[in-house]
Backbone bond lengths (Angstrom), bond angles and torsions (degrees), N, CA, C in turn:
res aa  C-N    CA-C-N  psi(-1)  N-CA   C-N-CA  omega(-1)  CA-C   N-CA-C  phi
1 X - - - 1.410 - - 1.541 109.45 -
2 X 1.323 115.04 137.78 1.458 123.39 179.75 1.516 106.59 -117.76
3 X 1.396 116.89 132.73 1.481 117.65 169.71 1.456 107.73 -122.80
4 X 1.293 115.96 120.90 1.503 120.40 -179.47 1.459 110.12 -113.11
5 X 1.381 117.04 130.63 1.426 122.25 -178.18 1.529 104.83 -105.18
6 X 1.297 116.33 109.68 1.479 123.20 178.54 1.474 111.36 -132.70
7 X 1.325 118.82 129.44 1.466 122.77 -178.04 1.548 112.29 54.76
8 X 1.359 115.13 34.57 1.479 124.11 179.77 1.534 115.26 61.32
9 X 1.300 113.42 29.35 1.532 119.94 173.24 1.478 109.15 -131.57
10 X 1.343 118.09 125.47 1.448 120.04 176.75 1.479 110.07 -76.54
11 X 1.365 112.72 134.73 1.458 119.39 170.84 1.542 104.24 -116.76
12 X 1.343 116.97 123.97 1.425 119.71 -173.80 1.503 106.36 -116.99
13 X 1.373 115.51 140.77 1.447 122.26 178.46 1.480 106.19 -129.51
14 X 1.369 115.99 132.68 1.418 122.92 -177.10 1.556 104.46 -125.54
15 X 1.399 115.42 127.12 1.438 119.46 177.20 1.529 106.47 -98.64
16 X 1.344 113.37 121.78 1.530 118.51 175.01 1.553 106.56 -113.98
17 X 1.346 111.83 176.67 1.408 115.53 177.71 1.545 115.38 -60.70
18 X 1.378 110.25 -30.43 1.550 117.83 -177.66 1.516 112.19 -82.93
19 X 1.317 119.60 -23.43 1.454 126.21 -177.47 1.451 114.36 152.87
20 X 1.357 114.79 -170.34 1.506 120.92 -177.31 1.467 110.54 -99.62
21 X 1.406 114.45 133.45 1.395 123.20 176.16 1.517 108.09 -107.93
22 X 1.352 116.92 128.94 1.442 119.74 178.14 1.572 106.64 -109.53
23 X 1.300 114.22 130.83 1.475 122.27 179.42 1.570 109.41 -108.30
24 X 1.280 115.60 115.76 1.466 122.98 -174.00 1.530 112.22 66.73
25 X 1.364 118.56 146.52 1.475 118.87 -174.46 1.508 112.45 -131.46
26 X 1.278 120.78 23.40 1.466 119.61 173.27 1.571 113.09 74.50
27 X 1.294 111.65 166.28 1.507 118.35 -179.67 1.529 112.09 -94.96
28 X 1.340 118.67 -7.34 1.414 121.35 -175.84 1.556 114.86 -118.96
29 X 1.318 115.82 119.36 1.469 116.60 176.74 1.518 114.15 -54.39
30 X 1.352 114.01 -45.73 1.553 117.12 179.71 1.473 113.51 -62.22
31 X 1.391 117.46 -44.99 1.408 120.54 176.45 1.522 113.43 -60.41
32 X 1.354 114.40 -41.22 1.495 117.18 179.98 1.481 111.43 -68.66
33 X 1.347 121.68 -33.29 1.427 121.91 173.40 1.555 113.29 -56.02
34 X 1.386 112.26 -42.25 1.442 114.27 -179.60 1.504 111.41 -74.30
35 X 1.326 118.36 -34.91 1.437 122.87 174.02 1.494 114.11 -58.92
36 X 1.341 115.70 -38.61 1.445 122.39 -177.38 1.582 106.16 -67.48
37 X 1.258 119.47 -38.41 1.486 124.53 178.59 1.599 106.24 -66.47
38 X 1.315 117.93 -44.45 1.501 119.48 178.18 1.508 111.74 -60.30
39 X 1.298 114.57 -43.46 1.558 120.99 -179.41 1.527 104.46 -60.81
40 X 1.338 121.93 -51.19 1.406 123.61 -174.28 1.554 111.93 -64.24
41 X 1.329 116.60 -37.46 1.458 121.76 177.10 1.588 110.63 -67.88
42 X 1.320 114.61 -41.44 1.463 118.50 -174.94 1.563 110.41 -69.29
43 X 1.340 114.80 -39.67 1.493 117.64 -179.81 1.498 112.15 -90.01
44 X 1.307 118.20 -15.01 1.466 123.83 -178.61 1.509 113.37 66.42
45 X 1.334 114.51 32.63 1.519 121.98 -179.50 1.492 109.60 -156.44
46 X 1.362 113.68 167.30 1.495 119.01 -177.65 1.527 113.68 -135.36
47 X 1.291 114.80 24.44 1.492 121.04 -177.91 1.529 114.73 -89.28
48 X 1.262 113.86 71.60 1.488 119.01 179.02 1.557 110.01 -74.43
49 X 1.311 115.01 127.88 1.520 117.56 -178.21 1.461 113.66 -108.35
50 X 1.378 118.49 -25.61 1.462 122.24 -178.66 1.512 110.12 -152.19
51 X 1.371 115.31 143.15 1.425 124.54 166.63 1.553 104.81 -110.59
52 X 1.355 119.70 125.64 1.435 121.23 179.31 1.486 109.41 -116.22
53 X 1.349 116.90 126.78 1.426 121.67 173.52 1.526 112.36 -99.99
54 X 1.299 117.07 121.10 1.441 118.80 -179.08 1.529 110.84 -68.16
55 X 1.272 121.17 -30.90 1.373 129.47 168.79 1.466 112.65 -160.92
56 X 1.303 120.50 175.04 1.477 123.67 -166.01 1.487 116.13 -96.01
57 X 1.373 117.21 11.58 1.444 117.53 173.82 1.531 114.13 -62.15
58 X 1.260 119.21 143.21 1.579 121.57 -175.68 1.528 111.52 -55.33
59 X 1.344 119.30 -34.45 1.403 118.00 -179.48 1.543 113.73 -70.76
60 X 1.345 119.43 -9.87 1.391 122.34 172.77 1.504 115.95 -110.90
61 X 1.333 118.02 -4.85 1.492 118.37 -174.13 1.528 113.96 -136.60
62 X 1.300 119.71 -9.88 1.403 119.04 -177.30 1.490 117.09 -64.26
63 X 1.340 120.17 -17.36 1.395 124.00 178.95 1.586 113.44 -91.30
64 X 1.378 116.62 5.77 1.412 121.71 -177.94 1.562 110.45 -57.56
65 X 1.297 117.93 -30.42 1.470 122.02 -173.21 1.572 107.56 -69.75
66 X 1.303 122.25 -13.72 1.447 122.20 175.39 1.492 111.60 -69.10
67 X 1.346 117.03 -13.47 1.460 121.35 -175.84 1.642 107.28 -126.09
68 X 1.283 114.78 62.85 1.480 119.91 -172.79 1.541 115.81 -58.80
69 X 1.258 115.51 -28.74 1.524 115.21 -175.77 1.542 111.81 -110.01
70 X 1.326 116.72 9.40 1.442 120.68 -179.88 1.493 108.58 -96.43
71 X 1.361 118.09 132.65 1.468 120.81 -178.16 1.550 109.11 -61.93
72 X 1.333 114.98 141.28 1.465 125.88 179.53 1.504 109.40 -102.00
73 X 1.343 115.57 127.60 1.482 121.96 176.99 1.547 104.89 -109.13
74 X 1.335 115.55 122.73 1.474 121.58 -177.40 1.511 108.76 -155.77
75 X 1.309 119.85 176.50 1.406 121.87 174.47 1.509 109.17 -124.58
76 X 1.285 117.51 158.63 1.450 118.75 175.56 1.450 109.76 -76.25
77 X 1.443 119.31 143.87 1.411 119.69 174.45 1.467 110.26 -80.86
């Protein structure tokens, strides 16, 4: 598991046997692009299976677009 604190928002990545799960995606597209590369390098893989948003505030979900083909798990407000 990797927990990255960037712009006062934690982005968590968990590597499972099935793939990588990212929890919250930061407020900045550019920052999240860099964080995705860090996650890929740290785990040595690129098989993202889910992006989970703990809630819909922009500081937790604006980076979702960095994972366009990865299923998003969230709840309705």
